[in-house]
C-alpha positions in Angstrom: 12.2 24.4 59.3 14.8 27.4 59.6 15.1 29.4 63.1 15.0 33.3 62.8 14.6 35.4 66.2 10.6 37.2 66.5 12.3 40.5 67.3 14.1 40.6 64.4 11.1 39.3 61.9 9.0 42.0 63.6 12.0 44.7 63.3 12.0 43.9 59.8 8.1 44.1 58.7 8.1 46.8 61.3 10.4 48.8 58.5 8.8 47.7 55.7 5.5 49.1 56.8 7.1 52.3 57.2 9.6 52.3 54.4 8.3 50.4 51.8 11.6 48.8 51.5 12.3 45.0 51.4 14.2 43.8 54.2 16.5 40.8 53.8 15.9 37.5 56.2 17.4 37.1 59.3 20.4 35.1 60.7 20.2 31.8 61.4 18.8 31.7 65.3 21.6 29.5 67.5 21.7 28.7 70.8 24.7 30.3 70.8 26.7 31.2 67.6 29.8 28.5 67.7 33.4 29.2 67.4 35.0 28.5 64.1 37.0 30.3 61.5 36.6 29.8 57.6 34.0 27.9 57.6 32.5 25.6 55.1 29.1 23.4 55.8 27.5 20.1 54.2 24.4 18.0 55.1 24.8 14.5 55.0 21.5 12.6 55.9 20.0 15.0 59.2 23.1 16.2 60.2 25.0 19.5 59.3 28.0 19.3 59.1 30.7 22.4 59.3 34.4 22.3 59.1 37.2 24.9 59.7 40.5 26.0 60.4 42.0 24.2 63.5 42.9 26.1 66.8 45.6 28.5 66.9 47.5 26.7 69.7 46.7 22.8 68.6 47.0 20.7 65.5 44.1 19.7 62.7 41.0 20.7 61.0 37.8 21.7 63.6 34.4 19.9 63.1 31.2 21.1 64.1 27.9 20.0 63.6 24.4 19.9 64.5 21.0 17.6 64.3 18.7 20.0 65.0 18.8 22.4 62.2 21.4 24.5 63.0 19.9 25.5 66.5 22.8 23.9 68.9 26.0 22.7 67.7 28.5 19.9 69.3 32.0 20.1 68.8 33.4 16.3 66.9 37.5 15.4 67.1 39.4 17.4 65.1 41.0 15.9 61.6 44.9 15.6 61.9 45.4 15.5 65.4 48.6 15.1 64.2 50.4 16.2 60.8 51.1 14.1 58.0 54.1 13.0 57.5 54.5 14.2 54.0 53.8 17.3 54.4 57.1 18.7 55.6 58.3 17.6 51.9 56.2 20.5 50.6 56.2 23.0 53.5 58.7 22.7 56.0 57.8 25.5 58.5 54.3 24.9 57.9 51.5 26.1 60.9 50.6 23.4 63.0 47.2 23.8 62.4 45.7 23.6 58.7 43.8 26.2 57.2 40.3 26.6 55.4 38.9 23.4 54.1 36.1 22.7 52.1 33.9 19.9 51.7 31.9 18.9 49.4 30.1 15.7 47.9 30.6 14.5 44.3 30.0 11.0 43.1 29.7 9.4 46.6 31.7 10.5 48.3 32.5 13.8 50.4 35.4 15.5 49.8 37.9 18.0 52.1 40.2 20.0 50.7 42.4 21.5 53.1 45.6 23.9 53.1 49.1 23.6 54.6 51.0 26.9 55.0 52.4 29.5 57.3 51.6 32.9 57.8 52.7 35.3 55.4 54.2 32.4 53.4 53.1 31.0 49.6 55.5 28.0 50.1 52.2 26.2 50.6 49.9 23.0 49.9 46.6 21.9 49.3 45.8 18.7 50.1 42.6 16.2 50.0 40.7 13.3 52.1 37.7 12.0 51.3 34.9 9.6 52.7 31.6 7.7 51.9 30.6 8.8 55.9 31.6 12.3 57.7 29.6 10.3 60.6 31.7 7.2 60.6 35.0 9.9 61.1 36.9 7.3 58.7 38.9 9.7 56.3 41.4 8.6 53.5 44.1 10.1 52.7 44.4 11.4 48.7 47.2 13.3 49.5 48.6 16.5 47.2 46.7 18.2 44.9 48.5 21.4 44.2 51.3 23.5 45.7 53.0 27.2 45.4 56.8 28.0 46.4 57.9 31.1 46.9 59.2 31.4 43.5 55.3 31.8 42.5 53.1 34.7 42.1 50.2 33.2 43.7 49.4 30.6 47.1 48.2 27.5 46.9 45.6 27.7 49.7 41.8 28.7 50.6 40.5 25.8 47.7 36.7 25.7 47.2 35.3 23.1 44.7 32.1 23.3 42.5 30.4 21.3 39.8 29.2 22.9 37.2 26.4 23.1 35.0 27.6 20.1 33.3 28.5 17.7 35.8 32.2 18.6 35.7 34.1 19.4 39.3 36.6 22.4 39.4 38.8 23.5 42.0 39.5 27.5 43.4 42.2 28.5 45.2 44.4 31.4 46.0 44.9 34.8 48.4 46.8 37.6 47.9 49.9 38.0 45.2 48.2 37.5 41.8 44.7 36.6 43.1 42.4 33.6 42.6 43.1 30.9 40.4 40.7 28.0 38.8 41.6 24.3 37.5 39.5 21.4 36.1 39.6 18.6 38.7 40.0 15.4 36.8 36.7 13.1 38.0 38.5 10.0 38.6 41.4 11.5 41.0 39.6 15.0 41.9 42.9 16.7 41.3 43.8 19.0 38.5 43.9 18.6 34.9 44.6 21.1 32.1 44.9 24.9 32.2 45.1 27.1 35.5 42.8 30.0 34.8 43.1 33.5 36.3 39.4 34.6 37.7 40.1 37.6 40.3 43.0 39.9 41.3 43.8 43.3 42.5 46.8 44.5 40.4 46.0 48.1 42.0 45.8 47.2 45.1 48.5 43.8 45.8 48.5 45.0 50.0 45.1 44.2 50.4 43.6 40.5 49.9 41.9 38.8 47.6 41.1 35.4 48.8 38.8 32.9 50.1 36.8 32.3 46.6 33.9 30.2 46.2 31.6 29.7 43.1 28.3 28.7 42.7 25.4 28.8 39.6 22.4 30.2 39.8 19.9 30.9 36.1 22.8 30.7 33.7 25.5 32.9 35.6 28.3 31.6 37.7 28.7 33.7 40.8 32.2 34.1 42.4 32.3 35.6 45.9 35.5 37.0 47.4 36.6 38.3 50.8 38.3 41.4 51.0 41.4 42.9 53.5 42.3 41.7 56.5 40.7 38.9 58.4 42.1 37.3 61.8 42.5 40.4 63.5 39.4 40.0 65.9 37.7 43.4 66.2 40.3 45.1 64.2 39.3 43.0 61.0 37.9 44.5 58.1 37.4 41.7 55.9 34.5 42.3 53.6 32.6 40.1 51.3 32.8 41.0 47.6 31.2 39.2 44.5 30.9 39.0 40.8 29.3 36.5 37.9 29.9 35.3 34.7 28.3 33.1 31.7 31.0 31.0 32.0 33.0 29.1 34.6 36.5 30.3 34.0 35.5 34.1 33.4 35.5 36.8 32.8 34.3 37.8 36.1 32.0 41.3 36.5 30.3 43.5 39.5 26.8 44.6 39.5 28.6 47.9 37.4 30.8 46.1 35.1 34.2 45.9 36.6 36.5 43.3 36.1 37.5 41.2 39.3 40.8 40.8 37.4 41.4 44.3 37.9 39.8 44.4 42.0 36.2 44.8 41.1 33.7 42.9 43.1 30.4 44.2 44.4 30.0 44.4 48.7 27.7 42.3 49.9 28.4 41.8 53.5 30.7 44.5 55.3 29.2 43.2 58.8 27.2 45.5 61.6 27.8 46.3 65.4 28.4 43.2 66.8 29.7 41.2 63.5 32.7 42.7 62.7 35.1 41.2 59.7 32.6 38.9 57.9 34.0 36.8 55.3 35.7 33.1 54.3 32.5 32.5 53.0 30.9 29.5 52.0 27.9 28.9 49.9 25.5 25.4 50.3 22.8 25.4 48.3 20.1 28.1 49.5 22.4 29.3 52.1 25.8 31.5 52.7 28.2 30.4 55.6 30.7 32.6 57.0 32.6 33.7 60.0 32.1 36.9 61.6 34.4 38.4 64.8 32.1 38.6 67.3 32.3 42.1 69.5 30.9 40.7 72.8 32.9 38.3 73.0 36.3 39.9 73.0 36.8 39.3 69.0 36.4 35.5 68.8 35.6 34.3 65.3 31.8 32.4 65.3 29.7 31.1 62.6 27.1 33.0 60.6 24.4 31.8 58.0 21.4 32.9 56.2 19.3 32.0 53.7 20.7 33.0 50.5 18.2 35.0 47.9 18.6 36.2 44.4 17.4 40.0 43.5 15.3 40.9 40.6 18.4 41.3 38.4 19.7 37.7 39.6 21.9 39.1 42.0 22.5 37.6 45.2 21.6 39.0 48.9 20.4 37.7 52.0 
């Protein structure tokens, strides 16, 4: 059972009664919204696991978990308390923490993609871990997935895997530069194979980000969620979530009014509110949307937000 605060429900019902406008479901109620940045979630048995960017002053990938449907959260040991030796072969001056992991289940294993980079650079790599049981804590290092150098016009960070309607896995990734890329994955190695596709960019506004892609399939369309603008500045962040859709996973993706996401299009889904500033780096898991936002009541700390994800009469996501 998902928990929502009765206060929010009553206020929502009051609003419906006054205006006749449908109001979406509230945030998941939590004992305390845990601190996490760039969250990705999966459920194993009765436990929700969320993986996120490691602590700014430490190493690794952060891991939190909930055994009570998301009400209370515990902290698991970080993954990569020490950096893997092979990272420096590709990114010599990488940050000590690893960024923007994505956790997915496919073919009997959990696959954890992650980014190794340093702020403002596109000399980056995406790596891969896997396990048959998250709770075991035993991860296999599956090595390099893809990389970029300073001579590339895109950035190999912010990975997100999707399995298409035919059972084929794909990986999207990218931040700033020329935008979001998509590649098919070999289902045996879970590494890229074949053509790289460009699916979203902001060519007229390159100083503002399009990043953190995640794709989900619903009723004949692939929906590409991205984050626009600036994260990582607490309450001064202007991050926001945008979305477009396509009948083909490789695009082209268009927003509600027909603007191409390759030309900066994207229908804004979430800009936050007075407390939750700069929501973004979203993940879609089943019927849920997961993201972080900066908490104005806690000096701008990034905290976990989860909502039920719904679809309107025209097939567009809402929450």
